[in-house]
N, C-alpha and C positions, 0 to 999 in steps of 0.2 A: 619470227619464222613463218607463222601462219598467216600474215598479212599478205596482200596481193603482190607487192613488189618483191619481197624475198622468195615467194613461191615462184614468180616468173623467172627470177635469176636461177633458182634451182632447176626449173624446167628447161631453160635455155642451155644450161651447162650439161644436164643429163642427157639431153637429146643429141649432143655432139658425141657421145661416147659410143664406142663399138658395142655390138650385142654380145654379151658374155656367152660362152658355150659350156655345156655339161661335159665336153670332152677336153681334157687338158693334157699338156705333155707330162706333167708330174701328177701321178694319181693321188698323191698325199694331199693335194690342194683341195680335193673334195671332202676331206675329213678334217677340215679346220673351222674354227669359228672365232668371232671377235667378242670379247667380253666388254660389257658396258661399264664395268667397274673402274676402269683405268684408261689411260690414253690407248686408243685403239691400236691393236696389232694382231696379226694373224697368228694364232696359236695351234701348233700341231697337236691334235688330240688323238693320236694313235695309242690306244691303251689296250690292255688285255680284256676289257669289257666288250661284249658283242655289239654294243651300240657305238657308232662312230662319234656320236654327239652326246654322250651320256651325262654331261656336266651342265648344260646351259640352264636347266631349270633350277639347279641348285643355288643360282644367284638370286632367286626369288626369296623375298622375306617369308612368304607363305605360299608354297607350291600347290596348296589345295584350293586356292581361289580359282574361280572360272577363268578359262584361258581363251583369249581372242587371238586368232592366227591370221597373218597376212602373208601370202605366198607371193613372191615376186614383189617385195616391198619397196624396191628402189632405195631411195634415201630415207625412207621411214616416216615420211610426213604424216601419212594417215594414222599410224599407231601412236606417234608422238603427240598428235592433236587429241586423239581419243584418250590418251593417258592424262590429259589435263581437264577432262570433263569431270564435274562433280555435281552434287545435288543442287547447287546454285546456278549451274550453267543453263542458259535458256536454250531449249531445243524444241523443234515442232513435235508435239506428242505423237503424230503419225510416224515421224522418222524414228524416234526412239523405240516405239513399240514394234515397228516392222523389222528392225534389225535384231533385237534381242529383248527378252524380259530381264536379263541381268542388269545389276547396277554397274555403270562403267567405272566408278571410282572404287569398286570392289573387285576389279578384274586384273589378272596379269596379261601381259602381251608378249607375243613373239613374232618376229618377222624374219623372212629369209630372202636372200637374193644371191646371185652368182657374181655380183659386182663387188670387188674389194673396196672400190672407192665409195659405193653407196652405203655398204655396211659399216665402213669406217666413219663416214659422216653421221649416219643415224646413231651409232654408238657414242660418238662424241657428244652429240646433243643431249642424249639420254643421261650421260655422266655429268654434263653442265647443269642440267635441269634437276639432278639428284633423284632421278626416277628409275635408276638401274636395278633397284630392288623389286621393280614391277614390270620392267620391259627389257627384252633381250633381243639382239639382232644376230643372226646366224648366217655365215657364208656357206650355203649348200644349196642344192637343187630343191625345188618344191617337193618332188616326190620323196626325196630322202627325209626332209623335215616331217612331212605327214606320216610317213611310215614309223619314224621315231616316235611321234606322238601317239599313234595307235598302239604300238607294241611296248613302249617303255615309259611314257609320261605318267607320273604317279597320281596326278589329279583325276578326278572323275567327272569333270565338267568342261566341255568345250562349246559354248553357246554360239560361237560364230566363226566361220572361216571366210576370209576375203580373198577373191582372185580378181585383181583389178587391172585393167588395161594391158592384157598380154599382147605380146608383139603380134601384129596383124599378119595377114598372108601376103605372099608375093603377088605381083601383078604379072602373070606369066606372058600376056600379050605384049606388054611393053618390053620385058626382058628379051623375049625371042625375036622382037623386031629391031632390037638395039636402040629402042626409044627411051631407055631409062629403066628405072626400077631398082629395088634394093635386093640383091641376091642373098643377103644375110637373113632375110625373112623366111619363115617356114613356108613351104609350098602347100601344106594341108595339114590337118590335125594329127597326122602320123609321122611328121617329119620335123620334129623339134618344136611343136606348138606346145606352150606350157600347160594349158588346160586340156590335157590329154584324157583319154578314157580311163587309163590307169589312176591318174590323179583324182578325177571325180569319183571313181570307185573307192579310193582310199578315203577321201573326204566323207563320203556317205557312211563308211564304216565307223569313222571317228564320231560323227554326229549322231549316229544311232546308238553308239556304245557308251559315250560320255555325255549323259543327258541330265545330270542333277540340277544344273542351273535353270532348266526350263521345265521343272516338275516332271521329268521323265518323258516328255513329248519330242525330244530331239532338238538339236540346234539348227542353225540356218547357215546358208551359203550365199554370200554376196558375189554376184558376177557383174563386172562393169567393163564396158568397152566404148570407145568413141568411134568404132567402125561397126556399121550396122551388120554386115555379114558375120563378123566375129561374134557380136552380141547374140545373134539369132542361133548360130551354130552352138555356142556354149549352152544357151537356154535349152536347146533340144537335147544335147548330150546329157545335161543334168536331169532333165525329166526322164530320159531313158534309164537312169539309175535310181528312179524312184523319188526324186525331188518334186515338190509341188510349188507352183508359182504363188508368191504372196503379193497381192495387189496393195 
């Protein structure tokens, strides 16, 4: 899965999919998740509990382990790869220490995405690799998952939240001139952009509240984009909410 050719196939396939929306015709679709313990299927999790996703961490063997979060995880490649890291894995020391001081093989992992296809694929690989007791994939919005972690997750350690390659912005000049452009893309940070101000505010709350893994100093947020304007905007928004850049 993590060699160059399979990753290229996954990217080519996923790049052809339509951008999922948080607005659905059936409201119950936002309250569903895919379990990694069996063949993937969307399960309606409407219960009397106040949390719409109250069960996902119960699949963990030990929910008190540090939790690594990937919002907008797509097909789960990042978390699946991280779940395979152990003490024998060779990693650049600067990379490991920059992301977190927690031990990767002692972490639980959760990713979310709005794509049924992506979550189903990631859950199938987790089940095949027999890591479903450490990694879960949830079909829901990024904001809903982070709020669930902040308000309901029983563990007291979230050392890392990843927001990687959110959908970039429209190119309004091309669209208005009829010269092309993708109208599915957000126009700005307030019109469907995943790394919204509310999301970063919730992430800051989680990382300041659940700090046991980093000795009480707070966790870290990883922001990545292959579009310079998106990267610059995310960095500035994060710093506005009290994050500091780690070189």
